[in-house]
C-alpha positions as CSV (number, residue, x, y, z in Angstrom):
1,M,-81.9,-52.6,6.8
2,E,-79.1,-55.0,8.9
3,R,-77.1,-55.1,5.4
4,R,-77.1,-51.0,5.6
5,V,-75.7,-51.4,9.3
6,K,-73.3,-54.3,8.0
7,S,-72.0,-51.8,5.9
8,G,-72.2,-49.2,7.7
9,R,-69.5,-50.7,10.7
10,V,-67.6,-52.0,7.4
11,L,-66.9,-48.4,6.5
12,A,-67.1,-47.4,10.0
13,A,-64.3,-49.8,10.9
14,A,-61.9,-49.2,7.4
15,A,-62.3,-44.8,8.1
16,M,-60.2,-45.8,11.7
17,L,-58.0,-48.3,10.0
18,G,-56.9,-45.4,7.7
19,M,-57.0,-42.7,10.3
20,S,-55.1,-45.0,12.5
21,V,-52.1,-45.8,9.7
22,F,-52.1,-41.9,8.7
23,S,-51.5,-41.3,12.8
24,F,-48.5,-43.5,13.0
25,A,-47.1,-42.8,9.6
26,S,-47.2,-39.0,10.4
27,C,-45.7,-39.5,14.1
28,E,-41.7,-39.3,14.1
29,K,-39.8,-40.7,16.7
30,K,-38.1,-37.8,17.7
31,M,-35.4,-37.3,20.6
32,E,-35.8,-34.9,23.9
33,V,-34.2,-32.3,23.3
34,A,-32.3,-32.8,27.2
35,E,-31.3,-36.4,24.9
36,C,-29.9,-34.1,22.4
37,D,-27.4,-31.5,24.4
38,N,-26.6,-34.9,26.1
39,L,-25.1,-36.2,23.0
40,R,-23.5,-33.0,21.8
41,S,-22.3,-32.0,25.7
42,E,-20.8,-35.8,25.4
43,G,-19.4,-34.8,21.4
44,F,-17.4,-31.9,22.9
45,K,-15.9,-33.6,26.0
46,I,-14.7,-36.4,23.4
47,L,-13.5,-33.9,21.5
48,N,-11.5,-31.6,24.3
49,K,-9.6,-34.7,24.8
50,A,-6.1,-35.3,24.0
51,Q,-6.1,-37.0,20.4
52,P,-3.1,-39.9,20.7
53,C,-1.8,-40.5,17.3
54,G,1.0,-42.6,15.6
55,A,1.0,-41.2,12.3
56,D,-0.9,-38.6,10.5
57,G,-3.2,-41.6,9.0
58,D,-4.6,-42.2,12.4
59,C,-5.4,-38.6,11.7
60,V,-8.6,-37.2,10.6
61,E,-11.3,-34.1,10.3
62,A,-14.8,-34.4,12.7
63,V,-17.8,-32.4,12.3
64,F,-19.9,-33.3,14.9
65,P,-20.4,-31.5,17.3
66,E,-20.2,-28.5,15.6
67,C,-17.2,-27.3,13.2
68,R,-14.3,-29.1,12.1
69,K,-11.6,-30.7,14.6
70,P,-8.6,-33.0,14.4
71,V,-9.8,-36.6,16.3
72,N,-7.7,-39.7,15.9
73,Q,-9.6,-42.4,14.4
74,K,-10.8,-44.3,17.5
75,N,-12.9,-41.0,19.0
76,F,-13.8,-40.0,15.2
77,D,-15.9,-43.7,15.1
78,L,-17.6,-42.2,18.5
79,L,-18.6,-39.1,17.1
80,A,-20.3,-40.4,14.0
81,E,-22.3,-43.0,16.1
82,M,-23.4,-39.8,18.1
83,K,-23.9,-37.8,14.8
84,K,-25.9,-40.4,13.7
85,K,-27.9,-40.7,16.8
86,T,-28.8,-36.8,16.7
87,E,-29.9,-37.0,12.9
88,D,-32.1,-40.1,13.4
89,G,-33.4,-38.3,16.7
90,K,-34.5,-35.1,14.5
91,C,-32.4,-33.0,16.8
92,E,-32.3,-29.6,16.2
93,V,-28.7,-28.0,15.0
94,K,-27.7,-24.8,15.2
95,K,-25.7,-23.7,11.9
96,A,-22.4,-22.9,13.2
97,E,-20.4,-20.7,11.1
98,C,-17.2,-22.5,10.4
99,K,-14.0,-21.4,8.7
100,D,-12.0,-23.6,6.6
101,S,-9.6,-25.3,9.0
102,P,-5.7,-26.4,7.6
103,P,-5.2,-30.0,7.0
104,V,-5.2,-32.8,9.9
105,Y,-1.9,-34.1,10.6
106,C,0.1,-36.1,13.7
107,K,2.8,-33.7,15.6
108,Q,4.6,-35.1,18.3
109,G,1.9,-38.1,19.0
110,L,-1.4,-36.0,18.9
111,C,-3.5,-35.2,16.2
112,V,-3.6,-31.3,15.4
113,N,-4.3,-28.8,12.9
114,R,-1.1,-28.2,10.4
115,E,-0.8,-24.0,10.8
116,P,-0.2,-22.3,8.1
117,G,3.3,-20.8,7.6
118,R,4.5,-17.4,7.5
119,V,6.3,-16.0,4.2
120,E,9.1,-14.6,5.9
121,E,10.3,-11.5,4.0
């Protein structure tokens, strides 16, 4: 009888351990919606600032927090960190319909999109 009780306790302990491992494995570290929104808001603040540059190589195209926009390398790195945090935090991102954008370059000290030329008739 004592042997049955001992083996029952062992089975119960194993079951509890299995359930706890399963529950930890199924838990995802998901960021709060307010935190996700704050990251996107900070990203837009960075995009809306002037993007100073010295040469075309200083300018790149950022895809976070939404469609492609011209930014300088410093701000691109900041936005890349924010994007990683949102991905790691499993933030829900609404897909925006983004159109193709012209290439990015440095114009008079600011990163901008190259505007397509018009054909003169």
